[in-house]
PLY file of the C-alpha trace (Angstrom):
ply
format ascii 1.0
element vertex 437
property float x
property float y
property float z
element edge 436
property int vertex1
property int vertex2
end_header
107.59 117.71 109.33
109.90 115.14 110.82
108.63 111.51 110.41
109.47 108.25 112.06
108.46 105.54 109.61
107.86 102.23 111.38
108.64 99.53 108.85
106.50 96.42 109.29
105.35 94.11 106.38
105.80 96.82 103.80
109.34 96.17 102.84
109.35 97.64 99.32
109.57 100.98 97.45
106.89 100.30 94.79
103.29 100.57 95.59
103.94 101.92 99.00
101.17 104.28 100.11
103.18 105.66 103.05
106.16 106.67 100.81
103.96 108.08 98.15
102.26 110.34 100.81
105.45 111.98 101.98
105.09 115.73 101.61
107.66 117.58 99.53
108.63 119.71 102.49
109.42 116.72 104.75
112.42 117.89 106.76
113.52 114.37 107.92
112.51 110.76 107.67
113.80 108.05 109.90
112.79 104.46 108.70
112.93 102.08 111.64
112.67 98.26 111.83
112.17 96.60 115.00
113.01 92.98 115.82
110.69 92.45 118.70
111.51 89.38 120.79
108.04 89.38 122.28
106.29 88.84 118.98
108.98 86.93 117.15
109.92 84.67 120.09
108.18 81.59 121.63
104.57 81.01 120.93
101.97 80.12 123.58
101.23 76.55 122.26
104.54 74.92 121.46
107.04 77.27 123.01
108.88 77.67 119.67
110.07 80.96 118.09
107.55 82.21 115.69
110.27 83.55 113.45
111.75 80.22 112.38
114.89 79.01 110.67
113.67 79.56 107.14
111.90 82.91 107.47
114.76 84.50 109.50
117.35 84.45 106.64
114.68 85.40 104.08
113.75 88.37 106.13
117.38 89.46 106.61
117.86 89.22 102.85
114.79 91.30 102.32
115.99 94.00 104.77
119.45 94.08 103.25
117.99 94.57 99.86
115.68 97.33 101.18
118.59 99.05 102.95
120.52 99.17 99.67
117.47 100.78 97.90
116.89 103.28 100.65
120.61 104.26 100.58
120.48 104.86 96.90
117.63 107.31 97.43
119.49 109.33 100.10
118.06 107.57 103.09
118.71 104.50 105.33
117.11 102.17 107.84
117.72 102.17 111.58
117.46 98.64 113.11
116.71 97.95 116.64
116.12 94.75 118.82
113.25 95.57 121.12
109.61 96.43 121.49
108.15 99.13 119.12
106.12 100.41 122.05
109.32 101.13 123.87
111.87 101.89 121.12
109.73 104.09 118.84
108.58 106.66 121.35
112.10 106.86 122.71
113.52 107.67 119.29
110.79 110.13 118.58
111.51 111.97 121.76
115.34 111.91 121.40
115.38 113.08 117.82
112.44 115.44 117.87
110.39 113.56 115.40
106.93 114.91 115.54
104.81 112.15 113.88
104.94 108.32 113.44
103.80 106.66 110.19
103.15 102.99 109.65
101.31 100.43 107.52
98.02 99.21 109.03
97.90 95.53 109.94
94.76 93.42 110.44
95.26 90.52 112.84
94.59 90.88 116.57
98.02 91.01 118.07
99.25 93.48 115.37
96.27 95.84 115.90
96.79 95.59 119.62
100.36 96.71 119.11
99.12 99.71 117.15
96.86 100.75 120.02
99.65 100.22 122.51
102.02 102.44 120.47
99.47 105.18 120.11
99.06 105.23 123.89
102.89 105.17 124.43
103.37 108.02 122.04
100.68 110.20 123.65
98.84 113.09 122.12
101.94 115.05 121.17
103.13 112.56 118.61
100.33 111.48 116.18
100.34 108.01 114.71
99.17 107.74 111.10
98.42 104.46 109.34
98.46 103.63 105.64
97.01 100.63 103.75
99.76 98.83 101.99
98.98 95.18 102.49
95.63 94.49 100.95
94.48 94.19 97.39
91.18 96.05 98.01
91.56 99.27 99.86
89.14 99.03 102.87
87.94 102.55 102.25
86.74 101.44 98.82
84.61 98.59 100.06
80.78 99.07 99.91
80.57 97.82 103.62
82.57 98.43 106.79
84.90 95.70 107.86
82.69 95.20 110.93
79.87 94.09 108.55
82.01 91.63 106.57
79.93 88.63 105.68
80.91 85.23 107.23
80.83 83.85 103.75
83.55 84.14 101.11
81.09 83.77 98.26
78.91 86.58 99.65
81.94 88.71 100.08
83.19 88.00 96.60
79.95 88.73 94.81
78.45 91.45 97.00
81.57 93.40 97.85
84.71 92.47 95.95
83.32 92.30 92.43
82.10 95.97 92.50
85.30 97.35 94.24
88.00 98.62 91.96
91.56 97.60 92.52
93.70 100.74 92.69
96.68 100.87 90.34
100.09 100.22 91.97
101.93 103.37 93.04
105.36 104.19 91.55
108.44 104.00 93.64
109.78 107.33 94.94
112.81 108.78 93.02
114.17 110.40 96.21
113.65 110.11 99.87
113.87 112.89 102.53
117.11 112.99 104.49
117.75 111.24 107.75
117.54 113.36 110.88
120.66 115.46 111.34
123.48 113.61 112.94
121.75 110.26 112.86
123.89 107.30 111.88
121.44 104.33 111.55
122.20 101.21 113.52
123.19 98.41 111.10
121.22 95.33 110.27
121.97 92.78 113.01
123.60 89.36 112.29
121.30 86.41 112.12
122.91 85.02 115.29
121.97 88.14 117.23
118.28 87.89 116.31
118.26 84.15 116.80
119.62 84.52 120.28
117.09 87.25 121.20
114.17 84.89 120.29
115.59 81.57 121.40
116.19 80.16 117.88
119.02 77.91 116.86
121.38 80.00 114.77
122.31 77.03 112.50
122.29 78.06 108.81
120.23 75.74 106.69
121.67 74.94 103.21
119.35 75.17 100.33
117.73 71.82 99.46
118.06 71.03 95.77
114.60 69.54 95.77
112.97 72.78 96.84
110.06 74.13 94.83
111.03 77.74 95.65
112.98 79.75 93.04
116.54 80.41 94.23
116.14 84.18 94.14
116.36 85.08 97.84
114.50 87.81 99.77
113.74 91.30 98.89
111.85 93.50 96.45
114.51 93.06 93.71
114.08 89.36 93.77
110.28 89.73 93.99
110.01 91.89 90.92
112.31 89.49 89.03
110.06 86.61 89.87
106.95 88.45 88.90
108.41 89.53 85.55
109.74 86.02 84.83
106.51 84.32 85.71
104.01 86.74 84.18
105.98 88.21 81.26
108.99 86.11 80.25
107.39 82.69 80.56
103.72 83.71 80.60
103.00 80.99 83.11
99.64 82.64 84.07
98.17 80.92 81.02
98.63 77.46 82.52
98.25 78.35 86.20
94.80 76.73 86.55
96.02 73.42 85.09
99.19 73.26 87.24
98.33 74.88 90.54
97.47 71.57 92.31
100.84 70.07 91.35
103.43 69.51 93.98
106.91 69.44 92.33
108.96 72.17 90.64
109.09 75.92 90.86
106.72 76.53 87.92
103.61 74.74 89.06
102.45 77.76 91.08
103.48 81.37 91.29
105.57 81.12 94.57
104.94 84.84 95.14
103.78 84.06 98.72
107.15 84.58 100.53
107.45 88.05 99.11
103.81 88.87 99.65
104.01 87.78 103.27
106.62 90.39 104.27
105.47 93.04 101.81
108.35 93.12 99.43
105.65 92.44 96.73
102.10 93.80 96.77
98.89 92.14 95.82
98.14 95.03 93.59
101.36 94.62 91.57
100.39 91.04 90.97
96.82 92.14 89.87
98.33 94.70 87.52
100.64 92.02 86.04
97.50 89.92 85.36
95.85 92.90 83.66
98.94 93.41 81.49
98.92 89.72 80.60
95.17 89.77 79.69
95.79 92.87 77.54
97.82 90.64 75.27
96.27 87.16 75.84
92.61 88.07 76.27
90.35 88.14 79.36
88.83 84.73 79.32
91.80 82.55 80.50
91.11 80.29 83.47
94.60 80.80 84.80
94.31 84.53 85.25
90.78 84.12 86.69
91.96 81.52 89.26
94.96 83.70 90.29
92.64 86.73 90.79
90.32 84.59 92.93
93.20 83.60 95.18
94.27 87.20 95.63
90.65 87.99 96.72
90.69 84.97 99.13
93.92 86.34 100.70
92.19 89.72 101.16
89.11 88.01 102.65
91.20 86.33 105.33
92.92 89.61 106.18
89.47 91.39 106.51
88.08 88.45 108.50
90.94 88.56 110.92
90.22 92.25 111.52
86.56 91.63 111.98
86.94 88.63 114.30
89.76 89.96 116.42
90.98 87.53 119.01
88.25 85.07 118.04
90.10 84.43 114.73
92.81 82.53 116.72
90.58 80.78 119.27
89.61 77.10 119.32
85.82 77.72 118.91
84.16 78.56 115.63
83.31 81.96 114.24
79.67 80.86 113.85
79.51 79.39 117.32
80.27 75.80 116.19
82.04 73.56 118.67
85.30 72.09 117.53
85.98 68.42 117.49
87.43 67.57 120.95
91.21 67.17 120.56
93.08 64.37 122.26
96.41 66.05 123.01
99.32 63.69 122.35
102.60 65.44 121.98
104.35 62.29 120.84
101.82 61.89 117.93
102.16 65.54 117.15
105.98 65.41 117.08
105.81 62.40 114.70
103.63 64.55 112.42
106.14 67.43 112.57
108.99 64.98 111.73
107.21 63.31 108.83
106.95 59.97 110.63
103.22 59.28 110.88
103.43 56.30 108.53
101.28 58.03 105.94
103.65 58.61 103.04
101.77 61.57 101.45
101.55 63.45 104.73
105.11 62.65 105.76
106.48 63.70 102.40
104.87 67.10 102.77
106.01 67.52 106.35
109.63 66.69 105.35
109.46 69.26 102.52
108.30 71.82 104.98
111.09 71.02 107.47
113.72 71.06 104.73
112.59 74.13 102.75
110.08 76.20 104.67
107.56 75.68 101.90
104.72 73.28 101.06
102.15 73.39 98.28
98.62 74.53 99.01
97.37 71.05 98.37
99.90 69.66 100.78
99.07 72.16 103.52
95.35 71.20 103.36
96.05 67.55 103.58
98.68 67.78 106.24
96.30 69.97 108.32
93.34 67.61 107.80
95.37 64.59 108.85
96.54 66.25 112.11
93.10 67.39 113.09
90.67 64.69 111.76
92.99 61.55 111.83
95.34 62.21 114.76
92.71 64.33 116.67
95.23 67.01 117.74
94.60 70.67 118.48
94.59 72.63 115.21
96.26 75.56 116.98
99.31 73.41 117.51
99.57 72.80 113.73
99.02 76.51 113.00
101.82 77.27 115.44
104.12 74.79 113.81
103.46 76.26 110.38
104.12 79.67 111.74
107.50 78.51 112.98
108.43 76.67 109.77
106.86 78.51 106.87
109.09 80.96 104.89
105.84 82.56 103.66
103.96 82.67 106.94
101.19 85.33 107.01
99.06 85.28 110.17
95.66 85.78 108.47
96.22 83.17 105.71
97.90 80.62 107.90
95.53 80.75 110.81
92.41 81.31 108.61
93.14 78.17 106.48
93.85 76.12 109.63
90.58 77.40 111.12
88.76 76.38 107.99
90.14 72.85 107.92
89.29 72.50 111.55
85.66 73.46 110.83
85.82 76.51 113.05
85.95 79.26 110.47
83.12 80.50 108.39
82.11 77.18 106.93
80.17 74.76 109.14
80.58 71.73 106.83
82.84 68.76 107.63
86.18 69.69 106.22
87.99 66.40 106.64
90.02 65.28 103.63
90.29 61.70 102.35
94.05 61.81 102.32
94.41 58.49 100.57
92.22 59.60 97.67
93.92 63.01 97.55
97.36 61.17 97.20
95.91 59.10 94.34
94.64 62.16 92.61
97.47 64.58 93.01
100.48 62.20 93.20
99.26 59.34 91.05
102.65 57.96 90.21
104.11 58.59 93.67
106.76 60.97 92.28
106.27 63.51 95.08
106.36 60.98 97.83
109.55 59.36 96.39
111.25 62.76 96.17
110.82 63.66 99.82
110.84 60.20 101.43
114.23 59.12 100.09
0 1
1 2
2 3
3 4
4 5
5 6
6 7
7 8
8 9
9 10
10 11
11 12
12 13
13 14
14 15
15 16
16 17
17 18
18 19
19 20
20 21
21 22
22 23
23 24
24 25
25 26
26 27
27 28
28 29
29 30
30 31
31 32
32 33
33 34
34 35
35 36
36 37
37 38
38 39
39 40
40 41
41 42
42 43
43 44
44 45
45 46
46 47
47 48
48 49
49 50
50 51
51 52
52 53
53 54
54 55
55 56
56 57
57 58
58 59
59 60
60 61
61 62
62 63
63 64
64 65
65 66
66 67
67 68
68 69
69 70
70 71
71 72
72 73
73 74
74 75
75 76
76 77
77 78
78 79
79 80
80 81
81 82
82 83
83 84
84 85
85 86
86 87
87 88
88 89
89 90
90 91
91 92
92 93
93 94
94 95
95 96
96 97
97 98
98 99
99 100
100 101
101 102
102 103
103 104
104 105
105 106
106 107
107 108
108 109
109 110
110 111
111 112
112 113
113 114
114 115
115 116
116 117
117 118
118 119
119 120
120 121
121 122
122 123
123 124
124 125
125 126
126 127
127 128
128 129
129 130
130 131
131 132
132 133
133 134
134 135
135 136
136 137
137 138
138 139
139 140
140 141
141 142
142 143
143 144
144 145
145 146
146 147
147 148
148 149
149 150
150 151
151 152
152 153
153 154
154 155
155 156
156 157
157 158
158 159
159 160
160 161
161 162
162 163
163 164
164 165
165 166
166 167
167 168
168 169
169 170
170 171
171 172
172 173
173 174
174 175
175 176
176 177
177 178
178 179
179 180
180 181
181 182
182 183
183 184
184 185
185 186
186 187
187 188
188 189
189 190
190 191
191 192
192 193
193 194
194 195
195 196
196 197
197 198
198 199
199 200
200 201
201 202
202 203
203 204
204 205
205 206
206 207
207 208
208 209
209 210
210 211
211 212
212 213
213 214
214 215
215 216
216 217
217 218
218 219
219 220
220 221
221 222
222 223
223 224
224 225
225 226
226 227
227 228
228 229
229 230
230 231
231 232
232 233
233 234
234 235
235 236
236 237
237 238
238 239
239 240
240 241
241 242
242 243
243 244
244 245
245 246
246 247
247 248
248 249
249 250
250 251
251 252
252 253
253 254
254 255
255 256
256 257
257 258
258 259
259 260
260 261
261 262
262 263
263 264
264 265
265 266
266 267
267 268
268 269
269 270
270 271
271 272
272 273
273 274
274 275
275 276
276 277
277 278
278 279
279 280
280 281
281 282
282 283
283 284
284 285
285 286
286 287
287 288
288 289
289 290
290 291
291 292
292 293
293 294
294 295
295 296
296 297
297 298
298 299
299 300
300 301
301 302
302 303
303 304
304 305
305 306
306 307
307 308
308 309
309 310
310 311
311 312
312 313
313 314
314 315
315 316
316 317
317 318
318 319
319 320
320 321
321 322
322 323
323 324
324 325
325 326
326 327
327 328
328 329
329 330
330 331
331 332
332 333
333 334
334 335
335 336
336 337
337 338
338 339
339 340
340 341
341 342
342 343
343 344
344 345
345 346
346 347
347 348
348 349
349 350
350 351
351 352
352 353
353 354
354 355
355 356
356 357
357 358
358 359
359 360
360 361
361 362
362 363
363 364
364 365
365 366
366 367
367 368
368 369
369 370
370 371
371 372
372 373
373 374
374 375
375 376
376 377
377 378
378 379
379 380
380 381
381 382
382 383
383 384
384 385
385 386
386 387
387 388
388 389
389 390
390 391
391 392
392 393
393 394
394 395
395 396
396 397
397 398
398 399
399 400
400 401
401 402
402 403
403 404
404 405
405 406
406 407
407 408
408 409
409 410
410 411
411 412
412 413
413 414
414 415
415 416
416 417
417 418
418 419
419 420
420 421
421 422
422 423
423 424
424 425
425 426
426 427
427 428
428 429
429 430
430 431
431 432
432 433
433 434
434 435
435 436
């Protein structure tokens, strides 16, 4: 068997179902990563590259780390700038690779790309998918994804509670060789990728105020953060007490950048919580809350799969009509620049622009202000976050924006009282002073 492995958001060796399934008799394996200008380039709402100035260097660090790990196991990664639908069938044909493997995605554009690739490959080259991105394996759920309830509570108690979380898979000790004579194309420079998607190639220096740990991208850094957080400092114990804070690297896990590109898996985090509870006991609110948030993340992924294109549309998943936006690009631009005049919102937006990160509390308030106070299209906000966030994940980002807009699974009014939120979560104004100076 000669396999082309399409790397997507599964950029790790540990807990990788595709790598664990490699037969011992595999003749050749060609891992391929595609920088697709069509999916990483300008979005339909703002015309901005979806892969923004913070996520691009983090992604390149991740891929460089993975390339080193693959090389140490006797393999490598072939990098291309182009569409997977074009490049992968060409490589399979030229190199005589008789099957293509990939991790299954869940949002609409990603699943459409899977269908398009299968058609381009034809019947002669089967396309096989593996589940590497979710906490709960969809095959283990008591219901099919098409019957997913439009209620997180119902999903949590009727489906998730009774579904076991599979233990993380070990990393392979060796990988099959590359196809004979193949010299993988190197990882492109940031300027090359930036030019292909219309992004300014300016390198952003790290801001000393950033809440993100200074570890960089990749599985090596992800595992270091997980061990430091869960084992060395045992910060799970206080997670429930600190998760709504807004300053410092320790108030929340900061796992999300690595989770988003798959250099860390949700099951690895779940296993770390298990290990922590084996020592500290099973009744801690910190570990319970962290588990709940991992289940929320899974719910958004499954909901995106069930809803398809509707997940990204203005209208509600329950048929609710959205509040009519009053498009005003000048007002929107002031929001993106942190110049609305609301100090709490502006501080959050400036942190996002400077670092690519914002706390969950900040994201909810910034989104609510754009939608309910400035009366702008929530999809503009979701697209801006996609461009800026270092930890952008389509299901989580767009799912949370849809929730705040009142067009998700919840029909209640989701407007935040931003002034009250600021008093509650930044009572001394420390956060605002940090980012408004």
